[in-house]
Every structure is written in structure tokens, then in C-alpha cells.
All heavy atoms as a GROMACS GRO file, in nm:
protein
  603
    1MET      N    1  19.631   5.300   2.808
    1MET     CA    2  19.706   5.351   2.703
    1MET      C    3  19.657   5.490   2.663
    1MET      O    4  19.532   5.511   2.650
    1MET     CB    5  19.695   5.251   2.588
    1MET     CG    6  19.774   5.308   2.467
    1MET     SD    7  19.763   5.178   2.328
    1MET     CE    8  19.891   5.259   2.227
    2ASN      N    9  19.742   5.581   2.629
    2ASN     CA   10  19.704   5.717   2.589
    2ASN      C   11  19.741   5.729   2.448
    2ASN      O   12  19.869   5.745   2.414
    2ASN     CB   13  19.771   5.829   2.677
    2ASN     CG   14  19.728   5.967   2.645
    2ASN    OD1   15  19.696   5.991   2.540
    2ASN    ND2   16  19.725   6.033   2.741
    3LEU      N   17  19.651   5.736   2.345
    3LEU     CA   18  19.681   5.750   2.210
    3LEU      C   19  19.749   5.879   2.173
    3LEU      O   20  19.840   5.882   2.084
    3LEU     CB   21  19.554   5.727   2.129
    3LEU     CG   22  19.480   5.608   2.136
    3LEU    CD1   23  19.368   5.604   2.041
    3LEU    CD2   24  19.567   5.486   2.124
    4GLY      N   25  19.728   5.986   2.256
    4GLY     CA   26  19.783   6.110   2.217
    4GLY      C   27  19.934   6.123   2.254
    4GLY      O   28  20.000   6.198   2.202
    5THR      N   29  19.973   6.045   2.360
    5THR     CA   30  20.119   6.047   2.399
    5THR      C   31  20.193   5.915   2.370
    5THR      O   32  20.312   5.926   2.352
    5THR     CB   33  20.123   6.083   2.543
    5THR    OG1   34  20.058   5.977   2.620
    5THR    CG2   35  20.070   6.213   2.580
    6ASP      N   36  20.123   5.806   2.357
    6ASP     CA   37  20.195   5.674   2.344
    6ASP      C   38  20.222   5.639   2.197
    6ASP      O   39  20.299   5.544   2.161
    6ASP     CB   40  20.123   5.562   2.413
    6ASP     CG   41  20.109   5.585   2.562
    6ASP    OD1   42  20.196   5.662   2.612
    6ASP    OD2   43  20.028   5.522   2.624
    7LEU      N   44  20.155   5.706   2.097
    7LEU     CA   45  20.166   5.675   1.963
    7LEU      C   46  20.253   5.780   1.895
    7LEU      O   47  20.233   5.909   1.922
    7LEU     CB   48  20.026   5.662   1.904
    7LEU     CG   49  19.947   5.547   1.939
    7LEU    CD1   50  19.812   5.553   1.859
    7LEU    CD2   51  20.011   5.406   1.913
    8SER      N   52  20.325   5.748   1.789
    8SER     CA   53  20.392   5.844   1.705
    8SER      C   54  20.293   5.919   1.636
    8SER      O   55  20.176   5.891   1.603
    8SER     CB   56  20.492   5.774   1.614
    8SER     OG   57  20.413   5.701   1.512
    9ARG      N   58  20.329   6.037   1.585
    9ARG     CA   59  20.247   6.124   1.497
    9ARG      C   60  20.202   6.051   1.372
    9ARG      O   61  20.085   6.057   1.331
    9ARG     CB   62  20.324   6.251   1.464
    9ARG     CG   63  20.252   6.341   1.363
    9ARG     CD   64  20.132   6.406   1.418
    9ARG     NE   65  20.153   6.507   1.525
    9ARG     CZ   66  20.067   6.542   1.621
    9ARG    NH1   67  19.939   6.490   1.614
    9ARG    NH2   68  20.086   6.622   1.713
   10LYS      N   69  20.293   5.966   1.320
   10LYS     CA   70  20.266   5.885   1.196
   10LYS      C   71  20.148   5.796   1.222
   10LYS      O   72  20.057   5.781   1.144
   10LYS     CB   73  20.388   5.812   1.155
   10LYS     CG   74  20.372   5.720   1.037
   10LYS     CD   75  20.500   5.648   1.009
   10LYS     CE   76  20.470   5.532   0.909
   10LYS     NZ   77  20.579   5.440   0.900
   11ASN      N   78  20.160   5.728   1.334
   11ASN     CA   79  20.050   5.621   1.372
   11ASN      C   80  19.918   5.700   1.412
   11ASN      O   81  19.807   5.662   1.371
   11ASN     CB   82  20.090   5.546   1.493
   11ASN     CG   83  20.197   5.436   1.448
   11ASN    OD1   84  20.197   5.390   1.334
   11ASN    ND2   85  20.269   5.390   1.556
   12GLN      N   86  19.930   5.817   1.471
   12GLN     CA   87  19.815   5.895   1.497
   12GLN      C   88  19.746   5.932   1.380
   12GLN      O   89  19.624   5.925   1.359
   12GLN     CB   90  19.842   6.022   1.581
   12GLN     CG   91  19.876   5.988   1.721
   12GLN     CD   92  19.916   6.105   1.805
   12GLN    OE1   93  19.864   6.218   1.778
   12GLN    NE2   94  19.995   6.084   1.904
   13GLU      N   95  19.821   5.982   1.270
   13GLU     CA   96  19.768   6.025   1.144
   13GLU      C   97  19.710   5.906   1.067
   13GLU      O   98  19.599   5.914   1.009
   13GLU     CB   99  19.876   6.083   1.050
   13GLU     CG  100  19.916   6.221   1.103
   13GLU     CD  101  19.812   6.324   1.104
   13GLU    OE1  102  19.725   6.326   1.003
   13GLU    OE2  103  19.797   6.403   1.191
   14ALA      N  104  19.765   5.784   1.072
   14ALA     CA  105  19.715   5.663   1.010
   14ALA      C  106  19.573   5.635   1.063
   14ALA      O  107  19.483   5.598   1.016
   14ALA     CB  108  19.810   5.553   1.036
   15LEU      N  109  19.561   5.643   1.207
   15LEU     CA  110  19.431   5.612   1.274
   15LEU      C  111  19.328   5.710   1.231
   15LEU      O  112  19.208   5.680   1.205
   15LEU     CB  113  19.462   5.622   1.423
   15LEU     CG  114  19.537   5.501   1.482
   15LEU    CD1  115  19.546   5.518   1.635
   15LEU    CD2  116  19.468   5.371   1.454
   16LYS      N  117  19.367   5.837   1.219
   16LYS     CA  118  19.280   5.944   1.181
   16LYS      C  119  19.218   5.911   1.037
   16LYS      O  120  19.093   5.944   1.026
   16LYS     CB  121  19.346   6.081   1.182
   16LYS     CG  122  19.259   6.197   1.155
   16LYS     CD  123  19.344   6.325   1.166
   16LYS     CE  124  19.264   6.450   1.139
   16LYS     NZ  125  19.338   6.569   1.154
   17GLU      N  126  19.293   5.854   0.949
   17GLU     CA  127  19.245   5.827   0.812
   17GLU      C  128  19.135   5.725   0.822
   17GLU      O  129  19.058   5.718   0.720
   17GLU     CB  130  19.363   5.775   0.725
   17GLU     CG  131  19.471   5.883   0.696
   17GLU     CD  132  19.587   5.835   0.623
   17GLU    OE1  133  19.584   5.716   0.568
   17GLU    OE2  134  19.690   5.896   0.625
   18ILE      N  135  19.140   5.639   0.912
   18ILE     CA  136  19.026   5.535   0.920
   18ILE      C  137  18.931   5.563   1.029
   18ILE      O  138  18.830   5.494   1.057
   18ILE     CB  139  19.081   5.400   0.940
   18ILE    CG1  140  19.156   5.377   1.060
   18ILE    CG2  141  19.162   5.356   0.813
   18ILE    CD1  142  19.196   5.235   1.096
   19GLY      N  143  18.930   5.692   1.078
   19GLY     CA  144  18.824   5.736   1.170
   19GLY      C  145  18.845   5.722   1.313
   19GLY      O  146  18.742   5.727   1.400
   20ILE      N  147  18.956   5.696   1.354
   20ILE     CA  148  18.989   5.677   1.494
   20ILE      C  149  19.071   5.799   1.547
   20ILE      O  150  19.180   5.832   1.498
   20ILE     CB  151  19.075   5.550   1.527
   20ILE    CG1  152  18.994   5.420   1.479
   20ILE    CG2  153  19.115   5.544   1.675
   20ILE    CD1  154  19.081   5.302   1.489
   21LYS      N  155  18.992   5.870   1.628
   21LYS     CA  156  19.062   5.998   1.675
   21LYS      C  157  19.149   5.970   1.800
   21LYS      O  158  19.110   5.904   1.903
   21LYS     CB  159  18.942   6.094   1.728
   21LYS     CG  160  18.991   6.235   1.775
   21LYS     CD  161  18.879   6.325   1.797
   21LYS     CE  162  18.922   6.454   1.848
   21LYS     NZ  163  18.811   6.536   1.883
   22SER      N  164  19.266   6.014   1.800
   22SER     CA  165  19.357   5.989   1.915
   22SER      C  166  19.363   6.118   1.997
   22SER      O  167  19.431   6.209   1.972
   22SER     CB  168  19.502   5.948   1.855
   22SER     OG  169  19.543   6.039   1.756
   23GLU      N  170  19.294   6.082   2.109
   23GLU     CA  171  19.293   6.203   2.222
   23GLU      C  172  19.397   6.175   2.313
   23GLU      O  173  19.445   6.065   2.337
   23GLU     CB  174  19.155   6.200   2.270
   23GLU     CG  175  19.040   6.240   2.177
   23GLU     CD  176  18.902   6.226   2.244
   23GLU    OE1  177  18.897   6.195   2.363
   23GLU    OE2  178  18.807   6.245   2.170
   24ASN      N  179  19.426   6.288   2.388
   24ASN     CA  180  19.532   6.278   2.493
   24ASN      C  181  19.446   6.236   2.626
   24ASN      O  182  19.418   6.326   2.716
   24ASN     CB  183  19.600   6.415   2.513
   24ASN     CG  184  19.703   6.406   2.609
   24ASN    OD1  185  19.750   6.307   2.653
   24ASN    ND2  186  19.764   6.525   2.652
   25ARG      N  187  19.418   6.110   2.634
   25ARG     CA  188  19.361   6.058   2.754
   25ARG      C  189  19.377   5.904   2.751
   25ARG      O  190  19.424   5.847   2.663
   25ARG     CB  191  19.202   6.078   2.747
   25ARG     CG  192  19.131   6.001   2.634
   25ARG     CD  193  18.977   6.018   2.647
   25ARG     NE  194  18.900   5.952   2.554
   25ARG     CZ  195  18.861   5.822   2.553
   25ARG    NH1  196  18.889   5.757   2.677
   25ARG    NH2  197  18.791   5.774   2.471
   26GLU      N  198  19.346   5.846   2.880
   26GLU     CA  199  19.380   5.711   2.887
   26GLU      C  200  19.255   5.640   2.838
   26GLU      O  201  19.137   5.665   2.861
   26GLU     CB  202  19.387   5.665   3.037
   26GLU     CG  203  19.522   5.712   3.094
   26GLU     CD  204  19.648   5.643   3.027
   26GLU    OE1  205  19.638   5.523   2.995
   26GLU    OE2  206  19.734   5.720   3.002
   27TYR      N  207  19.275   5.522   2.751
   27TYR     CA  208  19.173   5.456   2.691
   27TYR      C  209  19.163   5.326   2.764
   27TYR      O  210  19.256   5.263   2.814
   27TYR     CB  211  19.209   5.428   2.539
   27TYR     CG  212  19.182   5.553   2.452
   27TYR    CD1  213  19.278   5.639   2.440
   27TYR    CD2  214  19.064   5.561   2.384
   27TYR    CE1  215  19.264   5.760   2.364
   27TYR    CE2  216  19.049   5.674   2.302
   27TYR     CZ  217  19.147   5.775   2.292
   27TYR     OH  218  19.118   5.886   2.211
   28SER      N  219  19.040   5.267   2.770
   28SER     CA  220  19.024   5.135   2.836
   28SER      C  221  19.063   5.024   2.744
   28SER      O  222  19.092   5.040   2.629
   28SER     CB  223  18.878   5.127   2.873
   28SER     OG  224  18.798   5.109   2.755
   29LYS      N  225  19.072   4.900   2.809
   29LYS     CA  226  19.106   4.785   2.737
   29LYS      C  227  18.994   4.753   2.627
   29LYS      O  228  19.038   4.719   2.519
   29LYS     CB  229  19.110   4.668   2.832
   29LYS     CG  230  19.142   4.534   2.762
   29LYS     CD  231  19.140   4.417   2.862
   29LYS     CE  232  19.178   4.286   2.792
   29LYS     NZ  233  19.188   4.177   2.885
   30GLU      N  234  18.878   4.781   2.664
   30GLU     CA  235  18.763   4.763   2.559
   30GLU      C  236  18.778   4.851   2.442
   30GLU      O  237  18.759   4.829   2.327
   30GLU     CB  238  18.626   4.777   2.625
   30GLU     CG  239  18.596   4.666   2.729
   30GLU     CD  240  18.672   4.678   2.862
   30GLU    OE1  241  18.716   4.792   2.900
   30GLU    OE2  242  18.684   4.575   2.934
   31GLU      N  243  18.819   4.984   2.470
   31GLU     CA  244  18.837   5.078   2.359
   31GLU      C  245  18.943   5.033   2.268
   31GLU      O  246  18.931   5.037   2.148
   31GLU     CB  247  18.860   5.220   2.416
   31GLU     CG  248  18.740   5.280   2.476
   31GLU     CD  249  18.763   5.407   2.542
   31GLU    OE1  250  18.855   5.413   2.626
   31GLU    OE2  251  18.700   5.506   2.512
   32ILE      N  252  19.056   4.988   2.326
   32ILE     CA  253  19.174   4.954   2.253
   32ILE      C  254  19.142   4.827   2.180
   32ILE      O  255  19.178   4.817   2.052
   32ILE     CB  256  19.304   4.922   2.340
   32ILE    CG1  257  19.339   5.052   2.413
   32ILE    CG2  258  19.418   4.868   2.270
   32ILE    CD1  259  19.383   5.162   2.337
   33LYS      N  260  19.059   4.733   2.221
   33LYS     CA  261  19.032   4.616   2.152
   33LYS      C  262  18.939   4.657   2.032
   33LYS      O  263  18.954   4.594   1.938
   33LYS     CB  264  18.950   4.518   2.246
   33LYS     CG  265  18.924   4.389   2.179
   33LYS     CD  266  18.867   4.280   2.295
   33LYS     CE  267  18.855   4.153   2.223
   33LYS     NZ  268  18.813   4.055   2.325
   34SER      N  269  18.844   4.744   2.061
   34SER     CA  270  18.761   4.788   1.945
   34SER      C  271  18.847   4.861   1.838
   34SER      O  272  18.813   4.835   1.713
   34SER     CB  273  18.659   4.902   2.007
   34SER     OG  274  18.580   4.958   1.906
   35PHE      N  275  18.949   4.944   1.870
   35PHE     CA  276  19.020   5.004   1.768
   35PHE      C  277  19.102   4.886   1.692
   35PHE      O  278  19.119   4.895   1.576
   35PHE     CB  279  19.133   5.090   1.828
   35PHE     CG  280  19.075   5.217   1.901
   35PHE    CD1  281  19.138   5.279   2.003
   35PHE    CD2  282  18.945   5.265   1.864
   35PHE    CE1  283  19.084   5.397   2.063
   35PHE    CE2  284  18.885   5.373   1.918
   35PHE     CZ  285  18.958   5.436   2.025
   36SER      N  286  19.149   4.787   1.759
   36SER     CA  287  19.222   4.684   1.701
   36SER      C  288  19.128   4.615   1.596
   36SER      O  289  19.160   4.584   1.476
   36SER     CB  290  19.270   4.575   1.798
   36SER     OG  291  19.361   4.616   1.880
   37ASN      N  292  19.006   4.590   1.633
   37ASN     CA  293  18.896   4.526   1.540
   37ASN      C  294  18.876   4.620   1.426
   37ASN      O  295  18.870   4.573   1.312
   37ASN     CB  296  18.762   4.500   1.619
   37ASN     CG  297  18.784   4.385   1.718
   37ASN    OD1  298  18.871   4.300   1.710
   37ASN    ND2  299  18.696   4.388   1.816
   38THR      N  300  18.865   4.749   1.444
   38THR     CA  301  18.833   4.842   1.344
   38THR      C  302  18.958   4.835   1.239
   38THR      O  303  18.934   4.838   1.124
   38THR     CB  304  18.818   4.983   1.393
   38THR    OG1  305  18.714   4.989   1.482
   38THR    CG2  306  18.809   5.084   1.291
   39ILE      N  307  19.078   4.840   1.289
   39ILE     CA  308  19.192   4.826   1.195
   39ILE      C  309  19.194   4.698   1.125
   39ILE      O  310  19.215   4.703   0.996
   39ILE     CB  311  19.323   4.850   1.276
   39ILE    CG1  312  19.336   4.987   1.344
   39ILE    CG2  313  19.441   4.818   1.183
   39ILE    CD1  314  19.453   5.002   1.435
   40GLY      N  315  19.170   4.593   1.186
   40GLY     CA  316  19.161   4.460   1.109
   40GLY      C  317  19.052   4.457   1.013
   40GLY      O  318  19.077   4.406   0.896
   41GLU      N  319  18.929   4.507   1.046
   41GLU     CA  320  18.824   4.518   0.945
   41GLU      C  321  18.859   4.597   0.829
   41GLU      O  322  18.834   4.560   0.707
   41GLU     CB  323  18.697   4.561   1.012
   41GLU     CG  324  18.633   4.466   1.107
   41GLU     CD  325  18.515   4.520   1.182
   41GLU    OE1  326  18.483   4.642   1.153
   41GLU    OE2  327  18.470   4.456   1.278
   42TYR      N  328  18.933   4.709   0.860
   42TYR     CA  329  18.961   4.811   0.741
   42TYR      C  330  19.071   4.733   0.656
   42TYR      O  331  19.049   4.738   0.531
   42TYR     CB  332  19.024   4.936   0.810
   42TYR     CG  333  19.074   5.018   0.697
   42TYR    CD1  334  18.985   5.106   0.634
   42TYR    CD2  335  19.207   5.038   0.664
   42TYR    CE1  336  19.033   5.193   0.535
   42TYR    CE2  337  19.252   5.114   0.566
   42TYR     CZ  338  19.167   5.190   0.500
   42TYR     OH  339  19.206   5.278   0.399
   43ILE      N  340  19.163   4.667   0.718
   43ILE     CA  341  19.270   4.601   0.639
   43ILE      C  342  19.208   4.496   0.550
   43ILE      O  343  19.233   4.486   0.418
   43ILE     CB  344  19.376   4.536   0.727
   43ILE    CG1  345  19.460   4.654   0.792
   43ILE    CG2  346  19.462   4.438   0.647
   43ILE    CD1  347  19.565   4.593   0.891
   44PHE      N  348  19.118   4.417   0.597
   44PHE     CA  349  19.072   4.301   0.523
   44PHE      C  350  18.951   4.348   0.434
   44PHE      O  351  18.901   4.266   0.355
   44PHE     CB  352  19.031   4.191   0.610
   44PHE     CG  353  19.159   4.114   0.668
   44PHE    CD1  354  19.195   4.138   0.798
   44PHE    CD2  355  19.238   4.043   0.583
   44PHE    CE1  356  19.323   4.084   0.831
   44PHE    CE2  357  19.357   3.994   0.617
   44PHE     CZ  358  19.396   4.004   0.750
   45SER      N  359  18.916   4.471   0.438
   45SER     CA  360  18.809   4.519   0.345
   45SER      C  361  18.864   4.556   0.207
   45SER      O  362  18.799   4.579   0.116
   45SER     CB  363  18.729   4.642   0.401
   45SER     OG  364  18.816   4.744   0.413
   46LYS      N  365  19.008   4.562   0.211
   46LYS     CA  366  19.078   4.600   0.088
   46LYS      C  367  19.092   4.484   0.002
   46LYS      O  368  19.071   4.366   0.039
   46LYS     CB  369  19.225   4.647   0.127
   46LYS     CG  370  19.218   4.770   0.221
   46LYS     CD  371  19.148   4.880   0.143
   46LYS     CE  372  19.145   5.006   0.219
   46LYS     NZ  373  19.073   5.107   0.159
   47SER      N  374  19.122   4.499  -0.122
   47SER     CA  375  19.140   4.412  -0.233
   47SER      C  376  19.275   4.344  -0.223
   47SER      O  377  19.373   4.409  -0.214
   47SER     CB  378  19.109   4.485  -0.366
   47SER     OG  379  19.144   4.386  -0.475
   48SER      N  380  19.275   4.214  -0.237
   48SER     CA  381  19.404   4.140  -0.240
   48SER      C  382  19.450   4.133  -0.384
   48SER      O  383  19.573   4.116  -0.403
   48SER     CB  384  19.379   4.006  -0.177
   48SER     OG  385  19.297   3.926  -0.262
   49LYS      N  386  19.365   4.159  -0.481
   49LYS     CA  387  19.411   4.145  -0.618
   49LYS      C  388  19.511   4.246  -0.665
   49LYS      O  389  19.598   4.224  -0.732
   49LYS     CB  390  19.291   4.145  -0.711
   49LYS     CG  391  19.208   4.022  -0.700
   49LYS     CD  392  19.093   4.026  -0.807
   49LYS     CE  393  19.008   3.906  -0.783
   49LYS     NZ  394  18.897   3.905  -0.879
   50ASN      N  395  19.499   4.366  -0.614
   50ASN     CA  396  19.584   4.476  -0.648
   50ASN      C  397  19.681   4.513  -0.549
   50ASN      O  398  19.749   4.608  -0.549
   50ASN     CB  399  19.503   4.609  -0.696
   50ASN     CG  400  19.418   4.666  -0.583
   50ASN    OD1  401  19.431   4.616  -0.472
   50ASN    ND2  402  19.345   4.760  -0.621
   51GLY      N  403  19.697   4.437  -0.437
   51GLY     CA  404  19.795   4.454  -0.333
   51GLY      C  405  19.748   4.562  -0.223
   51GLY      O  406  19.832   4.592  -0.137
   52ASP      N  407  19.625   4.596  -0.220
   52ASP     CA  408  19.587   4.687  -0.119
   52ASP      C  409  19.596   4.636   0.017
   52ASP      O  410  19.616   4.714   0.113
   52ASP     CB  411  19.440   4.744  -0.142
   52ASP     CG  412  19.438   4.840  -0.270
   52ASP    OD1  413  19.543   4.882  -0.307
   52ASP    OD2  414  19.327   4.874  -0.308
   53ILE      N  415  19.570   4.501   0.039
   53ILE     CA  416  19.578   4.443   0.159
   53ILE      C  417  19.720   4.459   0.225
   53ILE      O  418  19.743   4.497   0.341
   53ILE     CB  419  19.527   4.305   0.170
   53ILE    CG1  420  19.377   4.308   0.161
   53ILE    CG2  421  19.574   4.231   0.306
   53ILE    CD1  422  19.314   4.156   0.153
   54SER      N  423  19.815   4.425   0.143
   54SER     CA  424  19.951   4.433   0.178
   54SER      C  425  19.992   4.579   0.222
   54SER      O  426  20.061   4.608   0.312
   54SER     CB  427  20.044   4.382   0.065
   54SER     OG  428  20.032   4.261   0.037
   55LYS      N  429  19.949   4.674   0.138
   55LYS     CA  430  19.980   4.813   0.164
   55LYS      C  431  19.910   4.860   0.294
   55LYS      O  432  19.979   4.921   0.373
   55LYS     CB  433  19.914   4.902   0.052
   55LYS     CG  434  19.993   4.889  -0.085
   55LYS     CD  435  19.922   4.966  -0.192
   55LYS     CE  436  19.979   4.931  -0.323
   55LYS     NZ  437  19.893   4.996  -0.436
   56ALA      N  438  19.793   4.804   0.317
   56ALA     CA  439  19.722   4.847   0.451
   56ALA      C  440  19.801   4.788   0.568
   56ALA      O  441  19.808   4.842   0.671
   56ALA     CB  442  19.577   4.807   0.446
   57ILE      N  443  19.836   4.662   0.548
   57ILE     CA  444  19.919   4.592   0.655
   57ILE      C  445  20.049   4.666   0.691
   57ILE      O  446  20.071   4.692   0.806
   57ILE     CB  447  19.936   4.446   0.629
   57ILE    CG1  448  19.812   4.359   0.632
   57ILE    CG2  449  20.043   4.389   0.713
   57ILE    CD1  450  19.828   4.222   0.581
   58ASN      N  451  20.109   4.713   0.591
   58ASN     CA  452  20.233   4.788   0.615
   58ASN      C  453  20.204   4.916   0.678
   58ASN      O  454  20.281   4.960   0.763
   58ASN     CB  455  20.302   4.817   0.476
   58ASN     CG  456  20.368   4.699   0.416
   58ASN    OD1  457  20.405   4.602   0.483
   58ASN    ND2  458  20.389   4.693   0.287
   59LYS      N  459  20.093   4.982   0.646
   59LYS     CA  460  20.064   5.107   0.699
   59LYS      C  461  20.007   5.102   0.846
   59LYS      O  462  20.041   5.169   0.933
   59LYS     CB  463  19.963   5.182   0.617
   59LYS     CG  464  19.932   5.323   0.654
   59LYS     CD  465  19.851   5.389   0.555
   59LYS     CE  466  19.842   5.543   0.595
   59LYS     NZ  467  19.776   5.614   0.486
   60TYR      N  468  19.923   5.003   0.872
   60TYR     CA  469  19.857   4.992   1.000
   60TYR      C  470  19.913   4.882   1.096
   60TYR      O  471  19.882   4.866   1.207
   60TYR     CB  472  19.721   4.974   0.977
   60TYR     CG  473  19.648   5.079   0.914
   60TYR    CD1  474  19.622   5.075   0.775
   60TYR    CD2  475  19.619   5.202   0.968
   60TYR    CE1  476  19.564   5.186   0.697
   60TYR    CE2  477  19.564   5.306   0.912
   60TYR     CZ  478  19.538   5.299   0.766
   60TYR     OH  479  19.488   5.407   0.697
   61GLY      N  480  20.007   4.797   1.047
   61GLY     CA  481  20.050   4.688   1.124
   61GLY      C  482  20.129   4.730   1.252
   61GLY      O  483  20.110   4.665   1.353
   62ASP      N  484  20.204   4.839   1.245
   62ASP     CA  485  20.274   4.880   1.368
   62ASP      C  486  20.176   4.918   1.475
   62ASP      O  487  20.191   4.879   1.582
   62ASP     CB  488  20.366   4.996   1.332
   62ASP     CG  489  20.495   4.961   1.257
   62ASP    OD1  490  20.517   4.843   1.261
   62ASP    OD2  491  20.550   5.052   1.201
   63VAL      N  492  20.087   4.994   1.436
   63VAL     CA  493  19.993   5.047   1.544
   63VAL      C  494  19.902   4.937   1.595
   63VAL      O  495  19.863   4.925   1.714
   63VAL     CB  496  19.911   5.160   1.488
   63VAL    CG1  497  19.801   5.142   1.390
   63VAL    CG2  498  19.836   5.232   1.613
   64LEU      N  499  19.868   4.842   1.502
   64LEU     CA  500  19.784   4.717   1.541
   64LEU      C  501  19.867   4.641   1.644
   64LEU      O  502  19.820   4.592   1.747
   64LEU     CB  503  19.751   4.641   1.426
   64LEU     CG  504  19.658   4.520   1.455
   64LEU    CD1  505  19.527   4.562   1.508
   64LEU    CD2  506  19.624   4.454   1.313
   65ASN      N  507  20.000   4.613   1.615
   65ASN     CA  508  20.075   4.544   1.713
   65ASN      C  509  20.091   4.619   1.840
   65ASN      O  510  20.085   4.555   1.958
   65ASN     CB  511  20.219   4.530   1.655
   65ASN     CG  512  20.218   4.430   1.544
   65ASN    OD1  513  20.146   4.328   1.547
   65ASN    ND2  514  20.319   4.440   1.453
   66ILE      N  515  20.106   4.744   1.849
   66ILE     CA  516  20.092   4.821   1.971
   66ILE      C  517  19.975   4.801   2.044
   66ILE      O  518  19.976   4.776   2.177
   66ILE     CB  519  20.122   4.976   1.945
   66ILE    CG1  520  20.252   5.003   1.889
   66ILE    CG2  521  20.103   5.057   2.068
   66ILE    CD1  522  20.286   5.140   1.828
   67PHE      N  523  19.858   4.801   1.979
   67PHE     CA  524  19.733   4.790   2.045
   67PHE      C  525  19.720   4.643   2.106
   67PHE      O  526  19.678   4.626   2.220
   67PHE     CB  527  19.613   4.805   1.945
   67PHE     CG  528  19.583   4.952   1.921
   67PHE    CD1  529  19.504   4.986   1.815
   67PHE    CD2  530  19.645   5.058   1.999
   67PHE    CE1  531  19.483   5.117   1.791
   67PHE    CE2  532  19.615   5.184   1.965
   67PHE     CZ  533  19.524   5.218   1.862
   68VAL      N  534  19.763   4.541   2.031
   68VAL     CA  535  19.753   4.407   2.082
   68VAL      C  536  19.850   4.390   2.196
   68VAL      O  537  19.818   4.324   2.305
   68VAL     CB  538  19.795   4.309   1.966
   68VAL    CG1  539  19.818   4.167   2.024
   68VAL    CG2  540  19.693   4.307   1.851
   69ARG      N  541  19.971   4.448   2.195
   69ARG     CA  542  20.063   4.428   2.320
   69ARG      C  543  19.996   4.502   2.437
   69ARG      O  544  20.009   4.453   2.546
   69ARG     CB  545  20.189   4.498   2.293
   69ARG     CG  546  20.287   4.406   2.206
   69ARG     CD  547  20.423   4.458   2.217
   69ARG     NE  548  20.446   4.595   2.169
   69ARG     CZ  549  20.468   4.633   2.055
   69ARG    NH1  550  20.469   4.556   1.943
   69ARG    NH2  551  20.479   4.765   2.018
   70ASN      N  552  19.932   4.621   2.415
   70ASN     CA  553  19.861   4.698   2.525
   70ASN      C  554  19.739   4.620   2.579
   70ASN      O  555  19.716   4.637   2.696
   70ASN     CB  556  19.834   4.837   2.486
   70ASN     CG  557  19.953   4.924   2.504
   70ASN    OD1  558  19.989   4.957   2.613
   70ASN    ND2  559  20.030   4.954   2.391
   71GLU      N  560  19.669   4.552   2.491
   71GLU     CA  561  19.553   4.484   2.546
   71GLU      C  562  19.599   4.374   2.640
   71GLU      O  563  19.528   4.348   2.744
   71GLU     CB  564  19.487   4.405   2.417
   71GLU     CG  565  19.398   4.492   2.338
   71GLU     CD  566  19.343   4.410   2.222
   71GLU    OE1  567  19.291   4.300   2.247
   71GLU    OE2  568  19.345   4.465   2.105
   72LYS      N  569  19.711   4.313   2.607
   72LYS     CA  570  19.757   4.207   2.689
   72LYS      C  571  19.804   4.251   2.829
   72LYS      O  572  19.818   4.185   2.929
   72LYS     CB  573  19.872   4.117   2.619
   72LYS     CG  574  19.813   4.046   2.506
   72LYS     CD  575  19.923   3.972   2.432
   72LYS     CE  576  19.870   3.896   2.318
   72LYS     NZ  577  19.969   3.821   2.242
   73SER      N  578  19.857   4.387   2.835
   73SER     CA  579  19.918   4.443   2.955
   73SER      C  580  19.806   4.481   3.053
   73SER      O  581  19.840   4.506   3.171
   73SER     CB  582  20.012   4.553   2.924
   73SER     OG  583  19.939   4.659   2.866
   74PHE      N  584  19.680   4.490   3.020
   74PHE     CA  585  19.585   4.522   3.099
   74PHE      C  586  19.565   4.412   3.202
   74PHE      O  587  19.564   4.294   3.168
   74PHE     CB  588  19.448   4.559   3.030
   74PHE     CG  589  19.446   4.691   2.975
   74PHE    CD1  590  19.482   4.715   2.839
   74PHE    CD2  591  19.416   4.806   3.051
   74PHE    CE1  592  19.464   4.837   2.778
   74PHE    CE2  593  19.409   4.931   2.985
   74PHE     CZ  594  19.427   4.948   2.861
   75LYS      N  595  19.531   4.439   3.332
   75LYS     CA  596  19.497   4.329   3.421
   75LYS      C  597  19.351   4.308   3.448
   75LYS      O  598  19.271   4.377   3.420
   75LYS     CB  599  19.570   4.373   3.559
   75LYS     CG  600  19.708   4.394   3.548
   75LYS     CD  601  19.777   4.421   3.680
   75LYS     CE  602  19.924   4.437   3.643
   75LYS     NZ  603  20.017   4.437   3.720
   0.00000   0.00000   0.00000
């Protein structure tokens, strides 16, 4: 998977906000899995009382789903 070409600009910007740089290169399955974990940790570090978890899921859910699908496509 190439984050620089396979992700929308919106998703690239969202990743940048949490410290994941999307370069124009092929990423390994391990790197994609690590990014998925980073996103999950970020989402669940938010407060559920004020709705921040829901907001983070809405913001990062699409890219997380893309990563999970791509993890499964590696052989």
C-alpha cells in the first residue's frame, strides 16, 4: 500500500495530525499494522464523556478500515 497515492488528501491530513507521515512509497504489512494500532490507541485515548471518542472514530474510521482491508490483502 502506498499512503501517498492510495489515500485521499483528507485521510493523509488526518494521519498527519496524529504523527503518521504519508510518503509516496510502498509500506509493508507490518508498517500498516503499526499505523492501525496507532490510530486505535489514539481513538481510545480520547474521553468518552464529552464525545471525543465518537468524533475520533468519525474522523479516523475510514482510514482505519482501509488499513485493515489492506492488511488482509497481503500474502
